C-alpha positions as CSV (number, residue, x, y, z in Angstrom):
1,M,138.6,121.4,82.1
2,G,138.0,123.3,85.2
3,E,136.5,122.1,88.6
4,Q,134.2,124.5,90.3
5,G,135.1,123.2,94.1
6,N,131.2,122.2,95.0
7,G,131.7,118.5,92.9
8,L,131.0,119.7,89.5
9,M,133.3,120.9,86.9
10,E,133.0,122.3,83.5
11,G,134.5,119.7,80.7
12,A,136.1,120.2,77.4
13,D,133.2,120.3,75.6
14,G,131.5,122.8,78.1
15,A,129.1,120.8,80.0
16,V,129.1,120.6,84.1
17,R,129.2,117.7,85.2
18,C,130.1,115.9,88.8
19,A,133.5,116.1,89.2
20,W,134.5,112.7,90.2
21,P,134.9,111.3,86.7
22,R,137.6,114.1,86.3
23,D,139.2,113.9,82.2
24,D,138.9,110.2,82.3
25,E,137.2,109.1,79.1
26,L,136.5,105.5,79.6
27,Y,134.8,107.1,83.6
28,L,132.9,110.3,81.9
29,H,131.0,107.9,79.5
30,Y,130.1,106.0,82.5
31,H,128.9,108.8,84.4
32,D,126.8,110.1,81.5
33,H,125.6,107.2,79.7
34,E,125.1,105.0,83.0
35,W,125.6,106.2,86.4
36,G,122.3,106.5,87.9
37,H,119.9,105.8,84.7
38,P,117.5,103.0,86.2
39,V,117.6,99.6,85.2
40,A,115.4,96.5,85.1
41,D,117.4,94.1,83.4
42,D,118.5,91.2,86.2
43,R,121.6,90.2,84.7
44,R,122.8,94.1,85.0
45,L,121.5,94.3,88.4
46,F,123.2,91.2,89.3
47,E,126.7,92.4,87.5
48,K,126.8,95.8,89.3
49,I,126.4,94.6,93.0
50,C,128.9,91.9,92.4
51,L,131.4,94.3,91.1
52,E,130.5,96.5,94.1
53,G,131.4,93.8,96.3
54,F,135.0,93.6,94.4
55,Q,135.3,97.3,94.7
56,S,135.4,97.2,98.4
57,G,138.9,98.7,99.1
58,L,139.8,99.7,96.1
59,S,138.3,102.6,93.6
60,W,135.4,101.9,91.1
61,L,137.7,103.3,88.0
62,T,139.9,100.1,89.0
63,I,136.9,97.7,88.8
64,L,135.6,100.1,85.8
65,R,138.2,99.0,84.0
66,K,138.5,95.6,84.5
67,R,135.1,94.9,83.8
68,E,135.0,93.1,80.4
69,N,137.5,90.6,82.1
70,F,135.4,90.0,84.7
71,R,132.3,89.5,82.7
72,E,134.9,86.9,80.8
73,A,135.3,85.5,83.8
74,F,132.0,85.3,85.2
75,E,129.5,84.2,82.3
76,N,128.5,87.9,82.0
77,F,126.8,87.4,85.4
78,H,124.2,85.5,84.3
79,F,123.4,84.0,87.6
80,E,121.7,80.6,86.7
81,R,125.2,80.1,84.8
82,L,127.2,81.3,88.2
83,A,125.0,79.2,90.4
84,L,127.0,75.9,88.9
85,F,130.3,77.0,89.7
86,A,132.3,74.6,91.9
87,D,135.5,74.9,94.2
88,R,137.6,73.8,90.8
89,D,136.2,77.2,89.1
90,V,137.1,79.2,92.0
91,E,140.8,77.9,91.7
92,R,140.7,78.7,88.4
93,L,139.5,82.5,88.7
94,L,142.5,83.0,91.1
95,T,144.9,82.5,88.6
96,N,142.8,84.9,86.3
97,T,145.1,88.4,86.3
98,G,142.5,90.3,84.3
99,I,140.5,90.5,87.5
100,V,140.6,91.0,91.0
101,R,141.8,87.5,92.7
102,H,140.6,87.7,96.1
103,R,139.1,84.3,96.9
104,G,136.7,85.4,99.4
105,K,135.1,88.1,97.0
106,I,135.1,85.1,94.2
107,V,133.2,82.9,96.6
108,S,130.9,85.5,97.5
109,V,129.6,85.9,93.8
110,I,128.9,81.9,93.3
111,N,127.3,81.8,96.5
112,N,125.2,85.2,95.2
113,A,123.9,83.7,92.0
114,R,122.8,81.0,94.3
115,R,120.6,83.4,96.5
116,A,120.0,85.6,93.2
117,R,118.6,82.6,91.5
118,D,116.3,81.6,94.1
119,L,115.1,85.1,94.7
120,A,114.6,85.8,91.4
121,D,112.3,82.2,91.5
122,E,110.3,83.8,94.7
123,E,109.8,87.4,93.1
124,G,109.9,86.7,89.1
125,S,112.8,88.5,88.6
126,L,115.6,90.4,90.5
127,A,114.4,93.7,89.5
128,A,110.6,93.4,91.0
129,W,112.7,92.7,94.3
130,F,115.4,95.5,94.4
131,W,112.7,98.0,93.1
132,K,110.1,97.6,96.0
133,F,113.0,99.2,98.2
134,E,113.3,102.3,96.0
135,P,112.9,105.4,99.0
136,P,109.8,107.2,98.8
137,A,110.7,110.8,98.7
138,H,110.7,111.9,102.1
139,E,113.8,109.9,102.9
140,R,115.5,111.8,99.6
141,P,117.3,115.2,100.7
142,K,115.4,118.1,99.0
143,V,118.7,119.6,97.7
144,L,121.4,117.2,96.6
145,D,124.7,119.2,96.9
146,L,128.3,117.6,97.3
147,E,127.8,118.7,101.4
148,T,124.4,116.6,101.2
149,L,125.9,113.2,99.0
150,R,129.1,113.3,101.4
151,A,127.1,112.9,104.6
152,M,125.1,110.2,103.4
153,P,127.4,106.9,102.3
154,K,124.4,104.5,103.1
155,T,120.9,105.6,104.0
156,E,117.4,103.9,105.4
157,A,116.7,102.3,102.2
158,S,120.2,100.5,101.4
159,T,120.6,99.4,105.4
160,R,116.9,97.7,104.7
161,I,118.3,96.0,101.2
162,S,121.6,95.0,103.2
163,K,119.7,93.5,106.2
164,E,117.2,91.6,103.6
165,L,119.9,90.1,101.4
166,K,122.0,89.1,104.3
167,K,119.2,87.4,106.0
168,R,118.9,85.6,102.7
169,G,122.3,84.6,102.7
170,W,123.9,87.1,100.6
171,T,127.3,88.4,101.1
172,F,129.7,91.4,100.5
173,V,126.3,93.5,100.9
174,G,127.0,95.9,103.6
175,P,124.4,99.2,103.3
176,T,127.6,101.2,101.9
177,T,128.1,98.7,99.0
178,V,124.0,98.4,98.6
179,Y,123.7,102.2,98.4
180,A,126.7,102.6,95.6
181,F,124.5,100.1,93.4
182,M,121.6,101.9,94.0
183,Q,123.1,105.2,93.0
184,A,124.6,103.2,89.6
185,M,121.2,101.8,89.0
186,G,118.9,104.8,89.2
187,L,116.9,103.5,92.3
188,V,118.2,107.1,93.2
189,N,119.6,110.1,91.5
190,D,122.3,111.3,93.0
191,H,124.2,113.6,90.3
192,I,124.5,117.1,91.9
193,E,122.4,119.8,91.4
194,G,123.8,121.5,88.8
195,C,125.1,118.7,86.7
196,V,123.8,118.2,82.9
197,C,122.5,114.6,83.4
198,R,120.7,115.0,86.5
199,P,117.7,116.6,84.7
200,L,118.2,113.8,82.2
201,V,117.9,110.9,84.9
202,E,115.3,112.6,86.8
203,L,113.4,112.6,83.3
204,E,114.1,108.8,82.2
205,R,112.9,107.8,86.4
206,Q,109.7,109.3,86.0
207,Q,109.1,107.9,82.6
208,F,110.4,104.5,83.8
209,K,108.5,101.8,84.4
210,R,108.9,100.1,88.0
211,P,109.4,96.3,87.8
212,G,106.7,94.4,89.6
213,R,103.9,97.2,89.6
214,S,100.9,97.2,87.3
């Protein structure tokens, strides 16, 4: 496996990919089969934005390795169920060694579940609301290389989403966190030029039916 110095690497299978998964099998599977593929499922969208909040200050790989524990602890991120959690549930979760035991982040998930329930009731679905903020072509770089990617930890679109969510009472949804969510859920395609997944994701995005649009 050889890293090329431009944000790409050649894997053991001979395919050239973004370098960030390196040789971790779990991370490689996530890169190839999840990251950047467009998502319209409310549960998955809510899970991801919650886990991005937990990731703050940590590596995503740390969270990914604990993801099944998080799913078990947080009702598989069905926000209608999480919205009913109470203080006793927070205390219970703080004893769960399989997740990140951070009171503020745990409380945030429950708060955001209530906000997500309201938003889905208002918009028809979380997906319909989030996909309204898909950035137009003129806000996207013409060529996505490593230097360009590093220069945009947040964007105009992620800042807009962050501001709107905060107005609605969501927490742990800063513009950098939101941009990581956008990258993962396919609102943008940030596989670097030359990555084997970039054209596949781009084709999937072209064929993807945007929620809430006729």
